[in-house]
C-alpha positions as MATLAB code, in Angstrom:
seq = 'MSETSINKVLLAYSGGLDTSAIIPWLKENYGCEVVAFAADVGQGDEELEGLEEKALYSGASECYIVDLKEELVKDYIYPTVMTGAVYEGQYLLGTSMARPIIAKAQVEVARQVGADALCHGCTGKGNDQVRFESAFAALAPDLKVIAPWREWDMSSREDLLSYLAERNIKTTASATKIYSRDANAWHISHEGGELEDPWCEPTEKVWTMTVSPEQAPDTPERISLNFEKGRLTKVNGELLSPYKALCKLNELAGAHGVGRLDIVENRLVGMKSRGCYETPGGTVLMAAYKALEHLVLDKSALKFREQLGLEFAHVVYDGRWFTQITPPILAAAESMAQSMTGEVVVKLYKGQATVVQRQSPYSLYSEDFATFGADDVYDQSHAEGFIRLFSLSSRIKALTSVKGD';
ca = [
     101.052  117.875   71.901;
      97.292  118.028   71.380;
      95.393  114.769   71.687;
      91.909  115.166   70.214;
      90.968  111.679   71.400;
      91.152  112.742   75.065;
      87.772  113.951   76.297;
      88.019  113.768   80.084;
      91.079  113.490   82.334;
      91.094  112.520   85.993;
      93.948  114.385   87.683;
      95.547  113.352   90.984;
      95.221  116.772   92.607;
      96.934  118.072   95.745;
      96.101  121.753   95.592;
      99.767  122.680   95.376;
     101.466  124.776   92.738;
     102.185  121.923   90.321;
      98.699  120.461   90.083;
      97.096  123.936   90.111;
      99.036  124.689   86.930;
      98.318  121.264   85.437;
      94.546  121.856   85.305;
      94.643  124.813   82.865;
      97.587  123.257   81.012;
      95.571  120.099   80.317;
      92.600  122.101   79.083;
      94.773  124.185   76.778;
      96.941  121.410   75.383;
      94.481  118.523   75.249;
      91.223  120.448   74.873;
      89.626  118.202   77.475;
      87.516  118.357   80.598;
      89.541  117.981   83.801;
      88.169  116.301   86.920;
      90.252  116.618   90.085;
      90.759  113.720   92.456;
      92.301  113.829   95.931;
      92.912  110.996   98.367;
      92.569  111.534  102.099;
      95.288  109.232  103.424;
      95.658  111.020  106.734;
      97.824  113.905  105.539;
      95.877  116.292  107.762;
      92.996  118.737  107.491;
      95.273  121.626  106.528;
      96.146  120.045  103.191;
      92.537  119.148  102.417;
      90.904  122.390  103.545;
      89.467  124.339  100.626;
      90.763  121.778   98.133;
      87.562  121.485   96.112;
      87.263  125.264   95.849;
      90.871  125.546   94.657;
      90.358  122.850   92.025;
      87.217  124.438   90.620;
      88.839  127.866   90.616;
      91.779  126.476   88.619;
      89.384  125.129   85.990;
      88.366  121.634   87.075;
      84.743  120.676   86.385;
      84.491  118.567   89.536;
      86.587  117.525   92.517;
      86.347  114.195   94.308;
      87.931  113.721   97.732;
      87.988  110.070   98.789;
      88.527  109.002  102.405;
      91.087  106.160  102.364;
      92.504  106.467  105.889;
      91.185  103.256  107.471;
      91.720  101.224  104.307;
      95.310  102.450  104.008;
      96.209  101.256  107.494;
      94.171   98.045  107.401;
      94.946   96.789  103.891;
      98.347   98.288  103.064;
     100.240   99.314  106.199;
      99.391   96.312  108.407;
     100.207   93.730  105.697;
     103.521   95.475  105.037;
     104.341   95.518  108.760;
     103.596   91.785  108.931;
     106.219   91.134  106.252;
     108.772   93.206  108.213;
     109.538   95.274  105.119;
     112.174   97.982  105.644;
     113.907   99.509  102.619;
     117.714   99.565  102.730;
     117.627   98.702  106.412;
     116.079  102.001  107.560;
     113.217  103.452  105.528;
     109.746  102.372  106.681;
     108.213  102.940  103.230;
     105.784  105.687  104.190;
     105.411  107.324  100.777;
     105.671  104.021   98.917;
     102.851  102.276  100.803;
     100.334  105.031  100.065;
     100.838  105.034   96.297;
      99.023  101.789   95.389;
      95.850  102.667   97.288;
      95.813  106.196   95.809;
      96.313  104.822   92.286;
      93.595  102.220   92.827;
      91.116  104.854   94.029;
      92.040  107.134   91.121;
      91.229  104.391   88.655;
      87.915  103.697   90.397;
      86.889  107.366   90.237;
      88.020  107.547   86.606;
      85.674  104.678   85.780;
      82.904  106.358   87.748;
      83.123  109.678   85.878;
      83.859  108.152   82.477;
      87.385  109.518   82.109;
      89.513  108.214   79.270;
      92.841  109.411   80.708;
      94.664  109.661   84.014;
      97.111  112.389   84.997;
      99.631  112.832   87.807;
     102.000  115.616   88.848;
     105.087  113.491   89.505;
     108.411  114.722   88.196;
     110.514  112.777   85.725;
     113.275  112.260   88.302;
     111.362  110.564   91.105;
     110.047  107.170   92.105;
     106.380  108.114   92.201;
     105.938  108.331   88.434;
     106.922  104.656   88.260;
     104.685  103.680   91.172;
     101.592  105.397   89.821;
     102.025  104.360   86.215;
     102.850  100.749   87.095;
      99.638  100.605   89.117;
      97.679  102.189   86.271;
      99.134   99.626   83.858;
      97.967   96.775   86.083;
      94.518   98.195   86.885;
      93.542  100.214   83.812;
      95.810   99.549   80.821;
      93.174  101.022   78.494;
      93.427  104.513   80.015;
      95.993  106.948   78.653;
      98.435  108.384   81.206;
      99.521  112.016   80.987;
     102.609  113.191   82.876;
     102.961  116.965   82.311;
     106.430  117.225   83.871;
     107.681  115.016   81.045;
     105.917  117.097   78.376;
     105.769  120.795   79.165;
     108.651  123.240   78.878;
     108.263  124.693   82.391;
     111.102  123.754   84.728;
     110.833  125.860   87.879;
     108.421  127.234   90.453;
     108.884  130.668   88.868;
     107.736  129.252   85.529;
     104.611  127.783   87.095;
     103.801  130.967   88.991;
     104.162  133.031   85.817;
     101.957  130.583   83.933;
      99.166  130.949   86.505;
      99.576  134.735   86.738;
      99.186  135.097   82.958;
      95.820  133.334   83.293;
      94.725  135.288   86.365;
      94.598  132.127   88.464;
      95.488  133.008   92.035;
      97.610  130.695   94.170;
      98.899  130.773   97.734;
     102.226  129.291   96.604;
     105.360  131.429   96.503;
     108.616  131.268   94.570;
     110.541  130.241   97.686;
     109.355  126.845   98.800;
     112.051  125.465  101.070;
     111.004  121.828  101.427;
     109.098  119.271   99.411;
     106.915  117.254  101.773;
     104.637  114.243  101.505;
     102.432  113.220  104.427;
     100.012  110.455  105.296;
      98.856  108.589  108.398;
     102.126  106.618  108.567;
     104.710  109.372  108.100;
     105.872  112.637  106.605;
     108.869  112.998  104.286;
     111.041  116.061  103.754;
     113.318  116.861  100.809;
     114.951  120.005   99.440;
     116.483  123.045  101.084;
     119.625  122.308  103.069;
     118.845  118.588  102.763;
     120.154  118.580   99.206;
     123.652  118.664  100.706;
     124.293  115.406  102.635;
     126.923  117.245  104.694;
     124.345  119.687  106.092;
     122.675  118.656  109.327;
     118.883  119.152  109.223;
     117.688  122.201  111.118;
     114.682  122.022  113.423;
     112.673  123.761  110.684;
     112.650  120.436  108.834;
     110.770  118.412  111.431;
     107.016  118.860  111.846;
     105.676  115.645  113.374;
     108.067  115.045  116.263;
     109.737  117.132  118.947;
     113.504  117.285  119.158;
     114.788  114.343  121.250;
     116.848  116.857  123.222;
     113.662  118.767  124.086;
     111.591  115.646  124.770;
     110.380  114.914  128.336;
     113.052  113.891  130.853;
     110.751  111.160  132.149;
     110.218  108.019  130.040;
     106.721  106.871  129.128;
     105.641  103.240  128.760;
     102.876  102.324  126.360;
     101.133   99.005  125.830;
     100.262   97.540  122.421;
      97.912   94.571  121.988;
      97.975   92.492  118.824;
      95.469   89.980  117.430;
      96.725   87.838  114.550;
      99.233   90.476  113.493;
      96.933   93.486  113.785;
      97.236   96.197  116.401;
      93.929   96.289  118.294;
      94.573   98.239  121.496;
      96.849  101.051  122.651;
      97.140  101.358  126.425;
      94.175   99.025  126.766;
      91.885  101.132  124.563;
      90.198   99.338  121.659;
      90.814  101.426  118.521;
      90.317  101.176  114.770;
      93.488  100.683  112.678;
      93.703  104.360  111.703;
      92.889  105.719  115.169;
      95.378  103.320  116.780;
      98.112  104.633  114.482;
      97.119  108.232  115.229;
      97.385  107.497  118.942;
     100.856  106.019  118.513;
     101.909  109.025  116.426;
     100.801  111.364  119.180;
     102.489  109.445  121.998;
     105.743  108.706  120.185;
     106.025  112.097  118.501;
     105.968  113.808  121.880;
     109.138  111.870  122.808;
     110.994  112.598  119.550;
     110.677  109.004  118.314;
     110.849  108.150  114.618;
     113.232  110.651  113.022;
     115.347  109.367  110.160;
     117.933  111.089  107.945;
     119.134  108.909  105.052;
     120.616  108.859  101.579;
     118.689  106.243   99.616;
     118.854  104.659   96.183;
     115.937  105.765   94.056;
     114.443  103.302   91.619;
     115.295  105.586   88.701;
     119.011  105.233   89.395;
     120.068  108.312   91.351;
     120.611  108.769   95.067;
     118.494  111.169   97.085;
     118.715  112.527  100.611;
     115.524  112.627  102.640;
     114.376  113.085  106.196;
     111.455  111.028  107.425;
     109.300  111.128  110.537;
     107.485  107.905  111.387;
     106.794  108.059  115.137;
     103.907  105.610  115.464;
     105.313  103.325  112.794;
     108.657  103.096  114.568;
     106.920  101.952  117.761;
     104.644   99.546  115.896;
     107.526   97.919  114.027;
     109.603   97.556  117.199;
     106.700   95.979  119.088;
     105.801   93.624  116.250;
     109.394   92.482  115.868;
     109.591   91.785  119.610;
     106.467   89.649  119.365;
     107.946   87.770  116.417;
     111.085   86.953  118.393;
     108.879   85.547  121.149;
     106.651   83.451  118.887;
     108.558   82.386  115.751;
     111.245   79.714  115.787;
     114.639   80.189  114.126;
     113.740   78.960  110.637;
     110.360   80.736  110.562;
     111.952   84.026  111.630;
     114.666   83.669  109.013;
     112.019   83.091  106.332;
     110.026   86.111  107.500;
     113.182   88.237  107.305;
     113.647   87.109  103.713;
     110.049   88.043  102.958;
     110.618   91.487  104.415;
     113.741   92.080  102.386;
     111.979   91.132   99.154;
     108.735   92.946   99.884;
     110.546   96.162  100.778;
     111.751   96.341   97.181;
     108.342   95.330   95.830;
     106.677   98.211   97.675;
     109.431  100.757   97.016;
     109.551   99.892   93.326;
     105.784  100.234   92.870;
     105.091   96.556   92.199;
     102.151   96.120   94.596;
      99.763   95.021   91.835;
     102.035   92.335   90.406;
     102.104   88.563   90.740;
     104.672   88.499   93.516;
     102.596   90.404   96.088;
      99.806   87.861   96.839;
     102.145   84.955   97.733;
     104.351   87.177   99.922;
     101.346   88.555  101.793;
      99.828   85.060  102.077;
     103.004   83.778  103.729;
     103.108   86.752  106.106;
      99.429   86.280  106.915;
     100.024   82.626  107.724;
     102.760   83.466  110.232;
     100.651   86.282  111.669;
      98.057   83.773  112.890;
     100.186   83.276  116.009;
     101.104   86.939  116.355;
      98.798   87.624  119.281;
      99.996   89.167  122.508;
     100.957   92.303  124.374;
     104.142   94.368  124.127;
     105.200   97.294  126.311;
     107.458   99.916  124.719;
     109.377  102.599  126.617;
     109.553  105.995  124.914;
     112.460  108.198  125.895;
     114.497  110.881  124.149;
     113.964  109.643  120.594;
     114.175  105.929  121.419;
     111.461  103.270  121.415;
     112.669  100.323  123.507;
     110.711   97.130  124.082;
     110.757   96.314  127.793;
     107.988   93.696  128.181;
     106.314   91.128  125.954;
     103.939   88.198  126.355;
     101.916   85.903  124.091;
      99.814   82.750  124.444;
     101.910   81.403  121.540;
     105.264   82.199  123.143;
     107.991   79.618  122.549;
     110.066   80.977  125.399;
     110.246   78.650  128.396;
     111.979   79.681  131.577;
     112.322   75.996  132.440;
     114.472   75.461  129.356;
     116.363   78.764  129.391;
     117.299   78.874  133.081;
     120.944   78.602  134.137;
     119.813   76.844  137.283;
     119.076   73.158  137.811;
     116.236   71.800  135.699;
     114.639   68.518  134.685;
     114.007   69.262  131.033;
     117.495   69.665  129.605;
     120.458   67.375  130.154;
     123.552   69.450  129.398;
     125.593   66.334  128.675;
     123.466   65.801  125.542;
     124.963   68.942  124.023;
     128.261   67.146  123.332;
     126.728   64.802  120.780;
     124.818   67.625  119.132;
     127.985   69.712  118.786;
     129.941   66.802  117.285;
     127.276   66.276  114.636;
     126.774   69.987  114.023;
     130.503   70.506  113.415;
     131.070   67.185  111.611;
     131.767   68.736  108.192;
     134.407   71.036  109.710;
     136.003   68.097  111.511;
     136.130   66.017  108.305;
     137.628   68.911  106.350;
     140.311   69.435  108.972;
     141.186   65.725  109.083;
     141.364   65.566  105.293;
     143.720   68.534  105.257;
     145.987   66.834  107.802;
     146.190   63.660  105.657;
     146.957   65.750  102.579;
     149.949   67.273  104.346;
];
């Protein structure tokens, strides 16, 4: 297992049990220096508190914590929203969207410290190993990638705890971890525990970002979202940065139980998994953006955007952000977003986010054309000729069938 050619490894470090054990394991099995790297993607201060101290205590020589919150929202979340990407019709890609920016930052820090290898703590059953390593292949093919879960003989939390105890490395982790969670500014995911049985309804212990819809306020709340060329700029009239705007939406929507999702999805590696996701602000943002699209885009443009979203959902989920297909998809979405300026009002109530008002200087809706009353812009008698031409192929087919009989 030893690789004498590895001198310095940059480890994607979370401070949890897995990566705490990986640091000494790397030093023992590769005889190398280990530098810890953590990305602040909005997962919260609790997860980042004391992280550097933990890393150094576990044997890392240094620990870098990189603030990626604004960049994540501006350069990864907003572009994905503009494509309308939703995986398998439901999942808003919270974990998937954060992986490319984390991998990119990890490579940048690796170059900075002179590392000749990258390491992650992803298991051999999940999607993230593919996402990280595909990004590494595109950005730093010269760096070796080490994936301990595919190499070591430990297979349980008890094994990891024993490994650390034998080396007198203290950890706050316990043998009974109910849920596996991943959080960032966009969402939090939950797996494990009772969720491993699709027949078991999630208990309230699962949810951490939203209140129960049943316990949400009995009075609805309306919030206003302003967009400029596809980007959210204001919430309730307040000018906010991309990250702070999302935080505001999370706070407002979470209080009304908006954004809970319980699904069984198809993992990239071939198996199905059951997960619960909370995406309160993202649910509101997607609903508002879609409402603006329906106001601004014509039938063919909206159909094309829907096709973009379907394709890009798989690109993001599968970890193909840094491949040739991403730039043209994002360029097309960016082009359509040039007219995505306007204001949308969303009503929050008992777990639902409902669009109730929308306006845009680029709106294609005309009351003069849509009215059922008398108007001077549409002669209803003209519809007959349109219908005859529109249904001409059906008419010809029917007439041909009659002759054949």
